[in-house]
N, C-alpha and C positions, 0 to 999 in steps of 0.2 A: 503494499500499500504505500502511496505516497500523498502528501498534501504540499500545498505551497511553502509551509513552513518547516517542512522536514527534508532537508536536501539529502540526507543520508539514504533515504528510500525513494528518491525521485525516479528511479529506474528499477522496477522489481523483475527478478529472473522469472520469466514467463516464455511459454511456448504458445505461439500464435499459428494458426492454419487459417487460410482464407478460401473460400468455396463459393461456387455459384450453382444453385439449384434451380431447376424449372419449377415453376408454381403451377398449381392446377388452374389458377386464374390470374390473369395480368402479367406484368414483366417478371422475369428471373428475379430470384431472391439472393442477395448477398448474405453470406455466413461468415462468422468468425467463430473459430473455436479456440478456447483459451485455457491453458492450464498453469496454475501457479504452483511454487513448491510449497512443501510442508510448512516452512517458517512463516509464510504469509497467508497460507490457505484460509484459515479460520476467519481473518479479517476481510479477505476478499469475498468470501460467502456472506459474511453479515453485511458488508456494503451492497452485494448484489441483491440480497433479500430486501434490505432497506429501500433499494431502488424499484423494487417491483418484480424481480425475477421469481420464477416458481420452478417446482420440479418439472423436468423435461419429459411430460407425459401430456399428450394432446397439443393443442395449439399454443404457442408462445404468446404471453401477454405484452402489451406494451408498458414499457418501464421509463422512468425518467432518466435513464443512461444515455450517454451520447458517445460516439466514437468520432474522433477528429482525424482527418485524413488531410494530407498536404503533400506536394511534390511527389505524388505517386506513392506514399506510403502511409502506414497507420502511425499516426504521432502519439496519440494517447487515447485512453477510455476514462470518461467522466462519470462518476457515480454519485449517489446521494445528493442530487441537487449541486453539483460542483464542489461538494466538501471532500470528495475522494477523488483524486487523480491517479491514475495507473499507467505509467509508460513503459513500452517494451525496452529490454535491455540490449536488444539488437535491431538492425533494420528490419522491418516487416513490409516488404514490397506488396503493393496491391496491383494485380493484373489489370489491363484495360477492361477486361469483361467484368472483373469484380467491381471496379470503379464505376461502370456503365450501370450495372445492377443496383449498386448503392445509390447512385445519383437519381436513377429512373424512380425508385420508390421513396428516397429521401430516408431510407432506414435500412437496418440489417438485422439479422438475428445473431444474437451473441449466445453462444453456448458455452458454460463453464463446466469443465471436467476436473475430477480430483487428481491429486498428484500421482504420477505413474501410469496415467492412462496412456501415454505414449511410452511404450516399453523401450529399454536400452536397445541400441542396435536397429531401431525402426528404419532410420535414415539410409542404412547400408543395403536395405532390401529393394528388390525392384518395385516399380510402381504398383503393380497389380497385388503382389505379395503384401506390400506395405498397408495398402487399403484393407485387404482382408484381415491382417493382423490387427489393425488399429480398430476396424469395425467390430472385431470380436470382442476386443477389451472394452469399447465404448458401449457396447450392447450390454455386457456383463455389469458395468458400472451404472448405466441407465436402469437395469432391472433392479439393482440394489437401492436405487432412489438417491444416488449420489451425483447426478447430473442435473444442472439447472440451466433455464434458457429463458430468454426475453428479447423483445424487440427494442432496440436502441435507435435513436435518430443519428443521422450521418451528418457532420459538419464538415463541409469542404473547404479548403483554403479558399478565401474570396475577398469580398469588399466590405464587410460588415465593419462596425466600430471596433469590434474586437480581433479583426483580422480573419474571421471565420464566417462562412455563409451557413447559417443553420438551415437544415432541411427536417422538418418534423416527421415523425412516426404517427401519422394520422390513422 
């Protein structure tokens, strides 16, 4: 977790994955899957729940969360009405397809998974095997009730007073 007054935690160790899913209706959905380490997980879950995230069963609810995107990458996640700011500790590039889906809806689905959902060595696997291994672990965590999800607004770098162009999750 990070807030504007605690520079030691301005960048939390997190794993981020961005995906685009076809929707039953309307334009595609931008998704972010985020895993935070054990040391910050409880705080992250508390901030997510306080922002309106729910267990990942059924449709995600609209939350007060927002993801800020600029220069083609995820800059930070804002929770609890701006009181909680979480920044990736590495560059999280957003593909043109993800950016188009996020901009098209003005929102993204954020999925919070518990620590170790991404098993060690996952990156070394081929794309199909990686997806299969991750999905198996994700399904296990979801069935156990340890996955949260919610709809966050997307703020794209723009021309507002704050330097961000807010796009609401209506």
